[in-house]
N, C-alpha and C positions, 0 to 999 in steps of 0.2 A: 726959858721957854723955847720950846721949837716952832719954827715958821713952816714947816714943812706939813702938808696936809695929805692924807690919802683918799685917792679915787674910792668911791663906792663901788661894791662889787657887782658886776652885771651879771644876769643869769641869762647865759645863751646856751639854748635849746641844742643837743648834739643831734647831728642827723642819724637816721634810721639805716641801719645797714641794709643793703639788698641781697637776698639770697638768689643762688644761681639758678635757673632755670632748669629743670629737669631733677634736682637733687632733693630725695626724701627727707634727708635731715633737714636741709634748707624750707622746705615746704613746711614740715611738723614746726619748726622753728617759728617761722612767719605766721601759722595757724595759732600757735600758742601765744605770740605776743599781740595777735588780733582780740583774741578773747581775754586776754589779761587786760589789755585797754579798754574792754567793752566794762570789765568788772571792775574797774578802776585800780587794779594793782600794778603800781607801777616797779615795786621789786621784782615781779614776775615777767612785768613786760621788760625791764633791763636785762635780766637773765636771758629772755630770747634773743635779745639784741646781742649779748654777749656771744651765745652760741652761735650765730649766724657770723660773725665778725671773727671768731675764732675758729670756725671749722674750716679747714685747707680744701683748697681747689688748687687744680693745675691752671695756669695761665702761660700765655706765651712769653710773659716777661719774667716766668720763673726758671726758664732754662738759657743758661750760658750758651752762648753759640761760639765757636771758635774757629775764627778763618784763618787759614794757612796761605 
């Protein structure tokens, strides 16, 4: 018999992604997420989160600056 015990799994809620201000796709996904939350549809809520998370935006860190 083994003396090793496993720790119980903890449920850690994921932070919701924040859409970029002025982006119509992010605004639509944020509205869909709020609606899904009110209806209690976690699957739809997660789908909207994923849309926001995967939607590409330009950031200042996206560009590699080459200094000479």
